[in-house]
C-alpha positions in Angstrom: -66.9 -32.1 58.2 -64.4 -34.1 56.1 -61.1 -35.2 57.6 -58.1 -33.1 56.9 -55.9 -34.1 54.0 -52.8 -32.8 55.7 -50.1 -35.3 56.5 -47.3 -35.1 59.1 -44.7 -33.7 56.7 -47.0 -30.9 55.7 -47.7 -30.1 59.4 -44.0 -30.1 60.2 -43.3 -27.8 57.2 -46.0 -25.4 58.5 -44.5 -25.4 61.9 -41.1 -24.4 60.5 -42.7 -21.4 58.9 -44.1 -20.2 62.3 -42.2 -17.3 63.9 -39.5 -18.3 66.4 -40.1 -17.7 70.1 -37.2 -15.6 71.5 -36.4 -15.0 75.2 -34.8 -11.6 75.7 -33.4 -12.5 79.2 -29.6 -13.1 79.7 -28.3 -16.6 80.2 -27.6 -15.8 83.9 -31.1 -14.7 84.5 -32.5 -17.7 82.8 -30.2 -20.0 84.9 -31.2 -18.3 88.1 -34.9 -18.6 87.2 -34.5 -22.4 86.5 -32.7 -23.1 89.8 -35.3 -21.2 91.8 -38.3 -22.7 90.1 -40.4 -25.3 91.8 -42.0 -26.4 88.5 -39.1 -27.4 86.3 -41.4 -28.5 83.4 -42.9 -25.1 82.9 -40.7 -24.3 79.9 -42.1 -27.3 78.1 -45.3 -25.5 77.5 -43.8 -23.4 74.7 -44.1 -26.2 72.1 -47.7 -27.1 72.9 -48.5 -23.4 72.7 -47.0 -23.3 69.2 -48.7 -26.4 68.2 -52.0 -24.9 69.4 -51.4 -21.8 67.2 -50.6 -24.1 64.2 -53.7 -26.1 64.8 -55.8 -22.9 64.8 -54.2 -21.9 61.6 -54.9 -25.2 60.0 -58.5 -25.0 61.2 -58.8 -21.6 59.5 -57.2 -22.8 56.3 -59.2 -26.1 56.1 -62.4 -24.5 57.4 -62.2 -21.6 54.9 -61.7 -24.1 52.0 -64.6 -26.1 53.1 -66.8 -23.0 53.4 -66.0 -21.6 50.0 -66.9 -24.9 48.3 -70.0 -25.8 50.4 -73.4 -25.9 48.7 -74.7 -23.6 51.4 -72.3 -20.9 50.3 -73.2 -21.4 46.6 -76.8 -20.8 47.5 -75.9 -17.5 49.1 -74.7 -16.2 45.7 -77.5 -17.0 43.2 -77.4 -13.6 41.5 -73.7 -13.9 40.7 -74.2 -17.4 39.3 -77.1 -16.2 37.1 -75.1 -13.2 35.9 -72.2 -15.5 34.9 -74.4 -17.9 33.1 -76.1 -15.1 31.2 -72.7 -13.6 30.2 -71.4 -17.0 29.1 -74.5 -17.6 27.1 -74.3 -14.2 25.4 -70.6 -14.8 24.6 -71.3 -18.3 23.2 -74.2 -16.9 21.1 -72.0 -14.1 19.8 -69.2 -16.5 18.8 -71.7 -18.8 17.1 -73.1 -15.9 15.1 -69.7 -14.6 14.1 -68.7 -18.1 12.9 -71.8 -18.5 10.7 -72.8 -15.0 9.5 -70.1 -14.7 6.8 -72.0 -17.3 4.7 -75.4 -15.8 5.1 -76.9 -14.2 2.0 -79.3 -11.3 2.2 -83.0 -11.5 1.3 -83.3 -7.8 0.6 -81.8 -5.2 -1.7 -80.6 -2.3 0.6 -79.5 0.1 -2.1 -79.6 0.8 -5.9 -82.5 0.5 -8.3 -84.7 -2.6 -9.0 -87.8 -3.7 -10.7 -90.1 -5.9 -8.6 -92.3 -8.7 -10.0 -95.1 -10.5 -8.1 -94.9 -14.1 -9.1 -96.9 -17.2 -7.8 -95.0 -20.3 -6.8 -95.6 -23.4 -8.9 -98.1 -24.8 -6.4 -100.1 -21.6 -6.3 -99.8 -21.1 -2.6 -98.6 -17.5 -2.6 -97.5 -14.6 -4.7 -94.0 -13.7 -3.9 -92.3 -10.4 -4.8 -88.9 -10.8 -6.4 -86.6 -8.0 -7.4 -84.1 -7.6 -10.2 -81.3 -5.0 -9.7 -81.2 -2.9 -12.9 -78.6 -0.4 -14.1 -80.6 0.9 -17.1 -84.2 0.9 -18.2 -85.1 -2.4 -19.9 -88.4 -3.9 -21.0 -90.4 -6.2 -18.8 -89.9 -9.2 -21.0 -86.1 -8.6 -21.2 -86.0 -8.5 -17.4 -88.0 -11.7 -17.0 -85.9 -13.4 -19.6 -82.7 -12.4 -17.8 -83.8 -14.2 -14.6 -85.9 -17.1 -16.0 -83.3 -19.7 -14.8 -83.3 -18.3 -11.3 -87.1 -18.3 -11.2 -87.3 -21.9 -12.1 -84.7 -22.8 -9.4 -86.8 -20.9 -6.8 -90.0 -22.8 -7.8 -91.7 -19.7 -9.1 -94.0 -19.6 -12.1 -93.2 -16.7 -14.5 -95.7 -17.6 -17.2 -98.4 -15.2 -15.8 -96.3 -12.2 -16.8 -94.7 -13.5 -20.0 -95.8 -11.5 -23.0 -97.4 -8.9 -20.7 -96.6 -5.2 -21.4 -96.8 -2.8 -18.4 -96.6 0.9 -19.0 -97.4 4.0 -17.1 -100.5 5.8 -18.5 -101.0 8.6 -16.1 -100.3 9.5 -12.4 -100.5 6.3 -10.3 -102.3 4.4 -13.1 -100.7 1.7 -15.2 -101.7 0.0 -18.4 -101.4 -3.8 -18.6 -101.7 -5.2 -22.1 -102.0 -9.0 -22.7 -101.7 -11.0 -25.9 -104.8 -12.9 -26.9 -102.8 -16.1 -26.4 -102.0 -15.5 -22.8 -102.5 -18.6 -20.6 -104.9 -16.7 -18.2 -107.6 -17.0 -20.9 -107.6 -20.7 -20.8 -106.8 -21.3 -17.1 -109.2 -22.2 -14.3 -110.3 -19.9 -11.4 -107.0 -20.5 -9.5 -105.0 -19.4 -12.5 -107.1 -16.3 -12.8 -106.6 -15.5 -9.1 -102.8 -16.0 -9.4 -102.6 -13.7 -12.5 -104.6 -10.9 -10.9 -102.6 -11.2 -7.6 -99.4 -11.1 -9.6 -100.5 -7.9 -11.4 -101.6 -6.4 -8.0 -98.2 -7.1 -6.4 -96.2 -5.9 -9.4 -98.2 -2.6 -9.7 -98.1 -2.1 -5.9 -94.3 -2.0 -6.0 -94.4 0.5 -8.9 -96.5 2.8 -6.7 -99.6 2.5 -8.7 -103.1 2.7 -7.4 -105.1 1.4 -10.4 -104.7 -0.8 -13.5 -106.2 -0.4 -16.9 -106.4 -3.7 -18.9 -106.1 -4.3 -22.6 -106.2 -7.4 -24.7 -103.9 -6.4 -27.5 -105.7 -3.2 -28.7 -109.1 -4.0 -27.2 -110.0 -2.4 -23.9 -110.5 -4.9 -21.1 -109.9 -8.7 -20.6 -112.5 -11.4 -20.7 -111.7 -14.2 -18.2 -113.8 -17.4 -18.2 -114.5 -17.4 -14.4 -114.0 -13.8 -13.3 -115.7 -12.2 -16.3 -115.0 -8.9 -18.1 -112.4 -6.6 -16.4 -111.4 -3.2 -17.6 -109.8 -1.8 -14.4 -108.9 -2.9 -10.9 -107.9 -0.8 -7.9 -104.8 -1.5 -5.9 -106.0 -1.1 -2.3 -103.5 0.1 0.3 -102.2 -2.6 2.7 -100.0 -2.8 5.7 -98.5 -6.3 5.7 -96.2 -8.5 7.6 -93.5 -10.7 6.1 -93.0 -14.4 6.7 -90.6 -17.2 5.7 -91.6 -19.3 2.8 -89.8 -22.0 0.7 -91.6 -22.5 -2.6 -90.2 -26.0 -3.2 -88.0 -28.6 -1.6 -84.3 -27.7 -2.0 -85.1 -24.1 -2.9 -83.8 -21.2 -0.8 -86.1 -19.5 1.7 -87.8 -16.3 0.6 -89.7 -13.5 2.3 -93.4 -13.4 1.5 -96.0 -10.7 2.5 -99.1 -11.7 4.4 -102.4 -11.7 2.5 -104.1 -9.7 5.3 -103.5 -6.2 6.3 -102.8 -5.1 9.9 -103.9 -2.0 11.8 -100.6 -1.5 13.7 -97.0 -2.5 13.4 -97.3 -4.2 16.7 -100.0 -6.5 15.4 -98.0 -7.3 12.3 -94.9 -8.2 14.4 -97.0 -10.5 16.6 -98.3 -12.4 13.5 -94.7 -12.9 12.4 -94.2 -15.1 15.4 -97.4 -17.1 15.1 -97.6 -17.7 11.3 -98.8 -21.2 10.3 -99.7 -23.3 7.3 -97.4 -22.9 4.3 -95.7 -19.9 5.9 -93.1 -20.2 8.7 -92.8 -17.6 11.5 -90.1 -15.1 10.7 -89.6 -14.2 14.3 -88.4 -17.3 16.3 -90.1 -18.3 19.6 -86.7 -17.8 21.3 -86.8 -14.1 20.3 -88.9 -11.7 22.4 -89.7 -8.1 21.6 -89.8 -6.0 24.8 -91.1 -2.8 23.2 -91.8 -1.1 19.9 -91.5 2.7 19.8 -92.4 5.0 16.9 -90.7 8.4 16.4 -92.3 10.0 13.3 -91.0 7.9 10.4 -88.5 6.0 12.7 -89.1 2.7 14.4 -87.3 1.4 17.4 -87.5 -2.3 18.2 -86.1 -3.5 21.6 -85.5 -7.2 22.2 -85.4 -8.7 25.7 -82.2 -9.7 27.4 -83.1 -13.4 27.2 -83.7 -13.4 23.5 -81.6 -16.0 21.5 -80.1 -15.2 18.1 -78.0 -18.4 17.9 -79.1 -19.2 14.3 -77.2 -16.5 12.3 -79.1 -17.1 9.0 -82.6 -17.0 10.5 -81.7 -14.1 12.7 -80.5 -12.0 9.8 -83.5 -12.9 7.7 -85.7 -12.1 10.7 -84.3 -8.5 10.8 -84.9 -8.2 7.1 -88.5 -9.3 7.4 -88.9 -6.7 10.2 -87.4 -4.0 7.9 -89.7 -4.9 5.1 -92.7 -4.9 7.4 -91.7 -1.5 8.7 -91.6 -0.3 5.0 -95.2 -1.5 4.7 -96.1 0.9 7.5 -94.2 3.8 5.8 -91.3 3.9 8.3 -88.0 5.0 6.7 -85.6 3.5 9.2 -85.5 0.9 12.0 -83.2 0.9 15.1 -82.7 -2.4 16.9 -81.7 -2.5 20.6 -81.3 -4.9 23.5 -80.9 -8.7 23.1 -77.3 -8.8 24.4 -75.8 -8.5 20.9 -74.2 -5.5 19.1 -74.9 -6.7 15.5 -76.4 -9.5 13.4 -74.7 -9.9 10.0 -74.4 -6.4 8.5 -77.0 -4.8 10.8 -75.6 -3.0 13.8 -77.5 -2.3 17.0 -78.4 1.2 18.2 -78.0 2.6 14.7 -80.7 3.7 12.2 -81.0 1.2 9.4 -82.8 2.4 6.3 -85.6 0.2 5.1 -84.8 -2.0 2.0 -85.4 -1.0 -1.6 -87.0 -4.3 -2.4 -87.3 -8.0 -1.3 -85.8 -11.2 -2.6 -83.2 -9.8 -5.1 -82.2 -12.1 -8.0 -78.8 -12.1 -9.8 -78.9 -11.4 -13.5 -77.0 -13.9 -15.5 
């Protein structure tokens, strides 16, 4: 045990605070007791008794202080220490998110009307759906022309849809008409793949299930590598969404997976393990405890130790999950757990309607 830090003045002050010892006998009785006593020094024991009491008090004070700060005592309260650390971490995480979330832009269009184009990036790594909010019906070329500057800034290649006319021919079938000078007729196999994938993605967002091709007024298209095509079927897919940056300095976009998944759980797992050109849209610090389905409603619960410290990535993660839920025909998603009550505009324990479209572009 460490030596007491009390000095003589502090001890004297403590003694002054001790209760006074009073003798209720009369002066005559006291005098008589003194004269008859054979031990005249007996009264001197009062002070040592008081000092003993004071010493005991000091021991309790000093001992209690030492006990409360000892490592042994700290070890006896591990649960309280863990709870305090978790609470402090959650508070710090919430403060960081609140400080950053005001500058985070959305990667989805949550309401209104939009037209969606599937466009390859300039390096032909992926076909990315981008949406243009529209107030009135306009032609495809007018819509592309309105956002051409933004598409270049994003690193997307719009030439595959330039000059193309897309119209509804009958239920779930769309007609795609190309000019004879379209670049797909003189491109290699990669160019043909990108063109067909762009048509597939665009018609998919229009709700179509088949495409009828024309070269000007002639039925079908003749591609140097693919051959003659008159129709293609738009096969149903249930896809996951990842993070992708088409070029250096461009903003991050949400891109659907090329493969289809049997369940929403499998799709969410892939969103944490994506590799190659795509980045995982669910960070390794985020853990999903459970996924529950209730008809067309999805409930995603995060574990208590999940970290959402990066406000931008966390908001885009939620938007990637919302788009993935849309692929599986869910109409809303509810987020729970995770020691947060909201991320950006998305509040916990509330039904969030799935987005209208991904990657909205402003019209100049």
